[in-house]
C-alpha atoms as an extended CHARMM CRD file, in Angstrom:
* protein
*
        83  EXT
         1         1  MET       CA             32.6790000000      -23.4780000000       11.5150000000  PROA      1               0.0000000000
         2         2  ALA       CA             28.9070000000      -21.4230000000       10.2690000000  PROA      2               0.0000000000
         3         3  ARG       CA             27.8260000000      -19.1390000000       13.1560000000  PROA      3               0.0000000000
         4         4  PHE       CA             24.4980000000      -20.0710000000       13.0720000000  PROA      4               0.0000000000
         5         5  GLN       CA             21.9750000000      -16.0380000000       13.8220000000  PROA      5               0.0000000000
         6         6  THR       CA             19.6630000000      -15.4940000000       16.2080000000  PROA      6               0.0000000000
         7         7  GLU       CA             15.8950000000      -14.7900000000       15.7130000000  PROA      7               0.0000000000
         8         8  ALA       CA             16.7100000000      -11.3390000000       17.2360000000  PROA      8               0.0000000000
         9         9  GLU       CA             20.2750000000      -10.8350000000       14.9100000000  PROA      9               0.0000000000
        10        10  GLN       CA             17.7910000000      -11.7390000000       11.1760000000  PROA      10              0.0000000000
        11        11  GLN       CA             15.2130000000       -9.3100000000       12.2670000000  PROA      11              0.0000000000
        12        12  HSD       CA             17.5050000000       -6.8540000000       12.7950000000  PROA      12              0.0000000000
        13        13  ILE       CA             17.5440000000       -4.3060000000        9.3010000000  PROA      13              0.0000000000
        14        14  SER       CA             19.3060000000       -1.4200000000        8.4790000000  PROA      14              0.0000000000
        15        15  LEU       CA             17.7780000000        1.8140000000        7.6060000000  PROA      15              0.0000000000
        16        16  CYS       CA             19.2300000000        1.1630000000        4.0370000000  PROA      16              0.0000000000
        17        17  GLU       CA             17.3540000000       -2.3520000000        3.8830000000  PROA      17              0.0000000000
        18        18  ALA       CA             13.2900000000       -0.8600000000        4.8570000000  PROA      18              0.0000000000
        19        19  LEU       CA             14.0040000000        2.1540000000        2.6020000000  PROA      19              0.0000000000
        20        20  ASP       CA             14.6790000000       -0.4780000000       -0.7630000000  PROA      20              0.0000000000
        21        21  ARG       CA             12.0620000000       -2.1970000000        0.2540000000  PROA      21              0.0000000000
        22        22  ILE       CA              9.2700000000        0.4390000000        0.7240000000  PROA      22              0.0000000000
        23        23  LEU       CA             10.8130000000        2.2730000000       -2.9570000000  PROA      23              0.0000000000
        24        24  ASN       CA             10.0320000000       -1.4950000000       -4.3370000000  PROA      24              0.0000000000
        25        25  LYS       CA              7.8210000000       -2.2580000000       -2.5430000000  PROA      25              0.0000000000
        26        26  GLY       CA              5.3390000000        0.3870000000       -1.4380000000  PROA      26              0.0000000000
        27        27  ALA       CA              3.8310000000        1.1610000000        2.1860000000  PROA      27              0.0000000000
        28        28  VAL       CA              0.6990000000        2.3440000000        3.1490000000  PROA      28              0.0000000000
        29        29  VAL       CA              0.9220000000        5.4390000000        6.4070000000  PROA      29              0.0000000000
        30        30  VAL       CA             -2.6750000000        5.8090000000        7.8500000000  PROA      30              0.0000000000
        31        31  ALA       CA             -3.2140000000        8.0780000000       11.0530000000  PROA      31              0.0000000000
        32        32  ASP       CA             -5.9230000000        9.3260000000       12.4880000000  PROA      32              0.0000000000
        33        33  ILE       CA             -6.0830000000       11.9280000000       15.3030000000  PROA      33              0.0000000000
        34        34  SER       CA             -9.0640000000       13.9340000000       17.1570000000  PROA      34              0.0000000000
        35        35  ILE       CA             -8.7780000000       17.0370000000       19.9100000000  PROA      35              0.0000000000
        36        36  SER       CA            -11.8090000000       15.8900000000       22.6470000000  PROA      36              0.0000000000
        37        37  VAL       CA            -11.8160000000       18.8630000000       25.0830000000  PROA      37              0.0000000000
        38        38  ALA       CA            -14.1030000000       17.2980000000       28.0600000000  PROA      38              0.0000000000
        39        39  ASN       CA            -15.2200000000       14.1440000000       25.7670000000  PROA      39              0.0000000000
        40        40  ILE       CA            -16.5640000000       16.3020000000       22.5230000000  PROA      40              0.0000000000
        41        41  ASP       CA            -14.6980000000       15.9080000000       20.2950000000  PROA      41              0.0000000000
        42        42  LEU       CA            -13.8290000000       19.0560000000       18.8110000000  PROA      42              0.0000000000
        43        43  VAL       CA            -11.3500000000       18.2960000000       15.2970000000  PROA      43              0.0000000000
        44        44  TYR       CA            -10.7390000000       14.8040000000       13.6130000000  PROA      44              0.0000000000
        45        45  ILE       CA             -8.0940000000       13.9440000000       11.1970000000  PROA      45              0.0000000000
        46        46  SER       CA             -7.8010000000       11.7990000000        8.6060000000  PROA      46              0.0000000000
        47        47  LEU       CA             -5.1310000000       11.0720000000        7.0140000000  PROA      47              0.0000000000
        48        48  GLN       CA             -3.1940000000        9.0020000000        4.4760000000  PROA      48              0.0000000000
        49        49  ALA       CA             -0.2590000000        8.5320000000        2.7090000000  PROA      49              0.0000000000
        50        50  LEU       CA              1.8100000000        6.8020000000        0.4500000000  PROA      50              0.0000000000
        51        51  ILE       CA              4.5750000000        6.3540000000        0.7560000000  PROA      51              0.0000000000
        52        52  THR       CA              6.5370000000        4.3350000000       -2.4770000000  PROA      52              0.0000000000
        53        53  SER       CA              8.4920000000        4.8490000000       -5.6750000000  PROA      53              0.0000000000
        54        54  VAL       CA              7.3860000000        6.4160000000       -9.8270000000  PROA      54              0.0000000000
        55        55  GLU       CA              8.3050000000        3.8140000000      -11.1820000000  PROA      55              0.0000000000
        56        56  THR       CA              7.1660000000        0.6950000000       -8.7590000000  PROA      56              0.0000000000
        57        57  GLY       CA              3.3680000000        3.6360000000       -8.6820000000  PROA      57              0.0000000000
        58        58  ARG       CA              2.8980000000        4.0700000000      -12.1560000000  PROA      58              0.0000000000
        59        59  ILE       CA              3.2110000000        0.3490000000      -11.9070000000  PROA      59              0.0000000000
        60        60  TYR       CA              0.5440000000       -0.5090000000       -9.6270000000  PROA      60              0.0000000000
        61        61  ALA       CA             -1.2210000000        2.5200000000      -11.3630000000  PROA      61              0.0000000000
        62        62  ASN       CA             -0.9520000000        0.7440000000      -15.0040000000  PROA      62              0.0000000000
        63        63  GLN       CA             -1.7910000000       -3.0060000000      -13.4180000000  PROA      63              0.0000000000
        64        64  ALA       CA             -5.1860000000       -1.6050000000      -11.4840000000  PROA      64              0.0000000000
        65        65  LYS       CA             -6.5360000000        0.5600000000      -15.1420000000  PROA      65              0.0000000000
        66        66  ALA       CA             -5.9950000000       -3.1720000000      -16.5330000000  PROA      66              0.0000000000
        67        67  ASP       CA             -7.8980000000       -5.0840000000      -14.0630000000  PROA      67              0.0000000000
        68        68  TYR       CA            -10.7140000000       -1.5690000000      -13.8030000000  PROA      68              0.0000000000
        69        69  GLN       CA            -10.6420000000       -1.6980000000      -17.7700000000  PROA      69              0.0000000000
        70        70  ILE       CA            -10.7220000000       -5.9480000000      -17.8840000000  PROA      70              0.0000000000
        71        71  ASN       CA            -13.6870000000       -5.6720000000      -15.2340000000  PROA      71              0.0000000000
        72        72  ALA       CA            -15.6310000000       -3.0430000000      -17.6700000000  PROA      72              0.0000000000
        73        73  GLU       CA            -15.4350000000       -5.2530000000      -20.6950000000  PROA      73              0.0000000000
        74        74  GLU       CA            -16.6340000000       -7.9240000000      -18.3600000000  PROA      74              0.0000000000
        75        75  PRO       CA            -20.3630000000       -7.4520000000      -18.9790000000  PROA      75              0.0000000000
        76        76  LYS       CA            -20.1840000000       -6.0240000000      -22.1390000000  PROA      76              0.0000000000
        77        77  ARG       CA            -19.0870000000       -9.4720000000      -23.5440000000  PROA      77              0.0000000000
        78        78  GLU       CA            -21.3870000000      -11.3650000000      -21.8940000000  PROA      78              0.0000000000
        79        79  TYR       CA            -24.2570000000       -8.9950000000      -23.5750000000  PROA      79              0.0000000000
        80        80  ASP       CA            -22.9820000000       -9.7590000000      -26.2330000000  PROA      80              0.0000000000
        81        81  GLN       CA            -22.2930000000      -14.3020000000      -26.4120000000  PROA      81              0.0000000000
        82        82  ALA       CA            -25.8830000000      -13.3850000000      -25.0170000000  PROA      82              0.0000000000
        83        83  ILE       CA            -27.3790000000      -12.2230000000      -28.1430000000  PROA      83              0.0000000000
């Protein structure tokens, strides 16, 4: 007889599975740190990190480059069509 998993059991992800997902899809970590004394900000640090595999990063970089080139050519096409 098949045993159905509860929702809590389905949401449980092993460290290996989580790492695999992060490397395949990527993750962005953003942190803002503020150090203040007497309600006066002394130090403010903003951190941003992209965590992904090199292969996934290259894929997204190539897609972004292609999108940028397409968007840069659109005004030229419209100008050529107008003439």
